C-alpha atoms as an extended CHARMM CRD file, in Angstrom:
* protein
*
       119  EXT
         1         1  UNK       CA              5.9400000000      -26.8710000000       70.8220000000  PROA      1               0.0000000000
         2         2  UNK       CA              6.3000000000      -25.7260000000       67.2470000000  PROA      2               0.0000000000
         3         3  UNK       CA              3.4490000000      -23.7920000000       65.7210000000  PROA      3               0.0000000000
         4         4  UNK       CA              1.1030000000      -25.9860000000       63.7800000000  PROA      4               0.0000000000
         5         5  UNK       CA              0.5400000000      -24.6860000000       60.2540000000  PROA      5               0.0000000000
         6         6  UNK       CA             -0.7670000000      -25.9340000000       56.9280000000  PROA      6               0.0000000000
         7         7  UNK       CA             -1.4220000000      -29.5250000000       57.9380000000  PROA      7               0.0000000000
         8         8  UNK       CA             -4.7750000000      -31.1910000000       57.4640000000  PROA      8               0.0000000000
         9         9  UNK       CA             -6.0030000000      -33.9980000000       59.6800000000  PROA      9               0.0000000000
        10        10  UNK       CA             -5.0870000000      -36.6000000000       57.0520000000  PROA      10              0.0000000000
        11        11  UNK       CA             -1.4270000000      -35.5260000000       57.0380000000  PROA      11              0.0000000000
        12        12  UNK       CA             -0.8050000000      -36.2730000000       60.7360000000  PROA      12              0.0000000000
        13        13  UNK       CA              0.7720000000      -39.5200000000       61.8700000000  PROA      13              0.0000000000
        14        14  UNK       CA              1.0050000000      -40.6800000000       65.4600000000  PROA      14              0.0000000000
        15        15  UNK       CA              4.5970000000      -40.9870000000       66.6660000000  PROA      15              0.0000000000
        16        16  UNK       CA              3.7890000000      -42.3670000000       70.1220000000  PROA      16              0.0000000000
        17        17  UNK       CA              3.3950000000      -41.1300000000       73.6520000000  PROA      17              0.0000000000
        18        18  UNK       CA              5.3490000000      -38.1120000000       74.8880000000  PROA      18              0.0000000000
        19        19  UNK       CA              6.8020000000      -40.2970000000       77.6360000000  PROA      19              0.0000000000
        20        20  UNK       CA              8.2130000000      -42.6420000000       74.9580000000  PROA      20              0.0000000000
        21        21  UNK       CA             10.6590000000      -39.8960000000       73.9560000000  PROA      21              0.0000000000
        22        22  UNK       CA             13.3200000000      -39.3220000000       76.6190000000  PROA      22              0.0000000000
        23        23  UNK       CA             13.7590000000      -35.7820000000       77.8970000000  PROA      23              0.0000000000
        24        24  UNK       CA             16.6550000000      -34.1750000000       76.0140000000  PROA      24              0.0000000000
        25        25  UNK       CA             16.4440000000      -37.0010000000       73.5000000000  PROA      25              0.0000000000
        26        26  UNK       CA             14.8760000000      -37.9680000000       70.1870000000  PROA      26              0.0000000000
        27        27  UNK       CA             13.0580000000      -40.6390000000       68.2530000000  PROA      27              0.0000000000
        28        28  UNK       CA             13.4130000000      -41.2110000000       64.5140000000  PROA      28              0.0000000000
        29        29  UNK       CA             10.5110000000      -41.5140000000       62.1000000000  PROA      29              0.0000000000
        30        30  UNK       CA             11.7540000000      -43.3220000000       59.0040000000  PROA      30              0.0000000000
        31        31  UNK       CA             10.4810000000      -41.8830000000       55.7250000000  PROA      31              0.0000000000
        32        32  UNK       CA             11.3690000000      -42.5810000000       52.0740000000  PROA      32              0.0000000000
        33        33  UNK       CA             12.2070000000      -38.8840000000       51.5550000000  PROA      33              0.0000000000
        34        34  UNK       CA             14.5310000000      -38.8080000000       54.5760000000  PROA      34              0.0000000000
        35        35  UNK       CA             14.2490000000      -39.5530000000       58.2600000000  PROA      35              0.0000000000
        36        36  UNK       CA             12.6480000000      -37.0880000000       60.6680000000  PROA      36              0.0000000000
        37        37  UNK       CA             13.9260000000      -36.6680000000       64.2300000000  PROA      37              0.0000000000
        38        38  UNK       CA             11.3150000000      -35.8610000000       66.8770000000  PROA      38              0.0000000000
        39        39  UNK       CA             12.9340000000      -34.1640000000       69.8890000000  PROA      39              0.0000000000
        40        40  UNK       CA             11.7220000000      -33.6590000000       73.4550000000  PROA      40              0.0000000000
        41        41  UNK       CA             13.2970000000      -30.9090000000       75.5330000000  PROA      41              0.0000000000
        42        42  UNK       CA             13.8110000000      -30.8560000000       79.2880000000  PROA      42              0.0000000000
        43        43  UNK       CA             10.7000000000      -28.6570000000       79.6030000000  PROA      43              0.0000000000
        44        44  UNK       CA              8.6340000000      -31.1990000000       77.5870000000  PROA      44              0.0000000000
        45        45  UNK       CA              8.3890000000      -29.1960000000       74.3720000000  PROA      45              0.0000000000
        46        46  UNK       CA              8.4260000000      -31.2770000000       71.1930000000  PROA      46              0.0000000000
        47        47  UNK       CA             10.0660000000      -30.3450000000       67.8860000000  PROA      47              0.0000000000
        48        48  UNK       CA             10.7480000000      -32.1790000000       64.6280000000  PROA      48              0.0000000000
        49        49  UNK       CA             13.6570000000      -31.6970000000       62.2180000000  PROA      49              0.0000000000
        50        50  UNK       CA             14.9590000000      -33.5060000000       59.1610000000  PROA      50              0.0000000000
        51        51  UNK       CA             17.4570000000      -35.9390000000       60.7070000000  PROA      51              0.0000000000
        52        52  UNK       CA             20.3420000000      -34.4940000000       58.7160000000  PROA      52              0.0000000000
        53        53  UNK       CA             22.7350000000      -31.7460000000       59.7750000000  PROA      53              0.0000000000
        54        54  UNK       CA             23.0910000000      -29.0400000000       57.1040000000  PROA      54              0.0000000000
        55        55  UNK       CA             26.8920000000      -29.2070000000       57.4700000000  PROA      55              0.0000000000
        56        56  UNK       CA             27.9210000000      -32.7820000000       56.6330000000  PROA      56              0.0000000000
        57        57  UNK       CA             24.6540000000      -34.7040000000       56.9760000000  PROA      57              0.0000000000
        58        58  UNK       CA             25.2060000000      -35.9990000000       60.5090000000  PROA      58              0.0000000000
        59        59  UNK       CA             22.2600000000      -37.6590000000       62.2730000000  PROA      59              0.0000000000
        60        60  UNK       CA             20.8090000000      -34.9070000000       64.4800000000  PROA      60              0.0000000000
        61        61  UNK       CA             18.7550000000      -37.5240000000       66.3690000000  PROA      61              0.0000000000
        62        62  UNK       CA             22.0160000000      -38.7890000000       67.8700000000  PROA      62              0.0000000000
        63        63  UNK       CA             23.0680000000      -35.3210000000       69.0620000000  PROA      63              0.0000000000
        64        64  UNK       CA             22.8690000000      -33.8100000000       72.5130000000  PROA      64              0.0000000000
        65        65  UNK       CA             19.7890000000      -31.6750000000       73.2340000000  PROA      65              0.0000000000
        66        66  UNK       CA             20.4220000000      -28.6570000000       75.4360000000  PROA      66              0.0000000000
        67        67  UNK       CA             17.7850000000      -25.9780000000       75.8760000000  PROA      67              0.0000000000
        68        68  UNK       CA             16.0370000000      -25.6630000000       72.5270000000  PROA      68              0.0000000000
        69        69  UNK       CA             19.0740000000      -26.6550000000       70.4480000000  PROA      69              0.0000000000
        70        70  UNK       CA             20.6810000000      -29.9040000000       69.3630000000  PROA      70              0.0000000000
        71        71  UNK       CA             24.4110000000      -30.3840000000       68.8150000000  PROA      71              0.0000000000
        72        72  UNK       CA             25.2900000000      -32.4620000000       65.7580000000  PROA      72              0.0000000000
        73        73  UNK       CA             27.2990000000      -35.5170000000       66.8440000000  PROA      73              0.0000000000
        74        74  UNK       CA             29.7860000000      -35.1510000000       63.9610000000  PROA      74              0.0000000000
        75        75  UNK       CA             31.1450000000      -31.6110000000       64.2420000000  PROA      75              0.0000000000
        76        76  UNK       CA             29.1830000000      -30.0400000000       67.1310000000  PROA      76              0.0000000000
        77        77  UNK       CA             27.1550000000      -27.6220000000       65.0190000000  PROA      77              0.0000000000
        78        78  UNK       CA             24.2610000000      -26.2800000000       67.0990000000  PROA      78              0.0000000000
        79        79  UNK       CA             20.8610000000      -26.3190000000       65.3980000000  PROA      79              0.0000000000
        80        80  UNK       CA             17.8240000000      -24.4320000000       66.7530000000  PROA      80              0.0000000000
        81        81  UNK       CA             14.9920000000      -26.9100000000       67.2940000000  PROA      81              0.0000000000
        82        82  UNK       CA             12.2380000000      -24.3900000000       66.6010000000  PROA      82              0.0000000000
        83        83  UNK       CA             13.6170000000      -23.0050000000       63.3180000000  PROA      83              0.0000000000
        84        84  UNK       CA             16.1630000000      -25.5970000000       62.1280000000  PROA      84              0.0000000000
        85        85  UNK       CA             18.6920000000      -22.7820000000       61.6620000000  PROA      85              0.0000000000
        86        86  UNK       CA             22.3440000000      -23.2830000000       62.6030000000  PROA      86              0.0000000000
        87        87  UNK       CA             23.6520000000      -21.0670000000       65.4120000000  PROA      87              0.0000000000
        88        88  UNK       CA             26.1480000000      -18.4220000000       64.2020000000  PROA      88              0.0000000000
        89        89  UNK       CA             28.8750000000      -18.4290000000       63.0860000000  PROA      89              0.0000000000
        90        90  UNK       CA             27.7020000000      -21.6260000000       61.3650000000  PROA      90              0.0000000000
        91        91  UNK       CA             25.2180000000      -21.3040000000       58.5160000000  PROA      91              0.0000000000
        92        92  UNK       CA             22.5960000000      -23.6650000000       57.1910000000  PROA      92              0.0000000000
        93        93  UNK       CA             19.1660000000      -25.0280000000       57.9260000000  PROA      93              0.0000000000
        94        94  UNK       CA             17.5010000000      -28.3650000000       58.6590000000  PROA      94              0.0000000000
        95        95  UNK       CA             13.8580000000      -28.5870000000       57.5840000000  PROA      95              0.0000000000
        96        96  UNK       CA             11.3270000000      -28.3790000000       60.4200000000  PROA      96              0.0000000000
        97        97  UNK       CA              8.0380000000      -30.2540000000       60.6260000000  PROA      97              0.0000000000
        98        98  UNK       CA              4.8040000000      -29.4410000000       62.4830000000  PROA      98              0.0000000000
        99        99  UNK       CA              4.1790000000      -31.4370000000       65.6580000000  PROA      99              0.0000000000
       100       100  UNK       CA              1.3200000000      -31.4340000000       68.1390000000  PROA      100             0.0000000000
       101       101  UNK       CA              0.3860000000      -33.0730000000       71.4230000000  PROA      101             0.0000000000
       102       102  UNK       CA             -3.0830000000      -34.4640000000       72.0710000000  PROA      102             0.0000000000
       103       103  UNK       CA             -3.7570000000      -36.3120000000       75.3110000000  PROA      103             0.0000000000
       104       104  UNK       CA             -0.0790000000      -37.1210000000       75.8130000000  PROA      104             0.0000000000
       105       105  UNK       CA              0.2750000000      -38.4620000000       72.2680000000  PROA      105             0.0000000000
       106       106  UNK       CA              2.7190000000      -36.9150000000       69.8000000000  PROA      106             0.0000000000
       107       107  UNK       CA              1.5820000000      -36.3280000000       66.2360000000  PROA      107             0.0000000000
       108       108  UNK       CA              3.7890000000      -35.3380000000       63.3020000000  PROA      108             0.0000000000
       109       109  UNK       CA              2.9660000000      -33.8130000000       59.9340000000  PROA      109             0.0000000000
       110       110  UNK       CA              5.1020000000      -35.1680000000       57.1040000000  PROA      110             0.0000000000
       111       111  UNK       CA              4.8220000000      -31.8390000000       55.2760000000  PROA      111             0.0000000000
       112       112  UNK       CA              7.7890000000      -29.6240000000       56.2220000000  PROA      112             0.0000000000
       113       113  UNK       CA              7.3560000000      -25.9670000000       57.1320000000  PROA      113             0.0000000000
       114       114  UNK       CA              8.2400000000      -23.6170000000       54.3150000000  PROA      114             0.0000000000
       115       115  UNK       CA             11.3190000000      -21.4480000000       54.4980000000  PROA      115             0.0000000000
       116       116  UNK       CA             14.3170000000      -23.7330000000       54.8650000000  PROA      116             0.0000000000
       117       117  UNK       CA             16.5240000000      -23.3430000000       51.7940000000  PROA      117             0.0000000000
       118       118  UNK       CA             17.8880000000      -26.9130000000       51.9910000000  PROA      118             0.0000000000
       119       119  UNK       CA             15.2290000000      -29.3260000000       53.2920000000  PROA      119             0.0000000000
């Protein structure tokens, strides 16, 4: 699971139960500032990225999760789930968001981590 940083209790929203997100799949949290994709890996880790590939804006939530990466469904760019950074030789970044598990429930902060040049 991503490290939880700089999110107060009031910033967390409940996404649902971990079991509601398929392994190697995603759920989308609709937001006015842009959708957020919440991913679950095969080993039950949970990550959240802006649901927009840094290449051409493809919906990352519709990509294939393998390991701790997701492949954009448009042009097969691989994006690291923990950092949002594209795998070389591709370049770019999708904003990441803090997530946490409590009692099997997934919570998401709507405040992105700092560091991505194009959130």
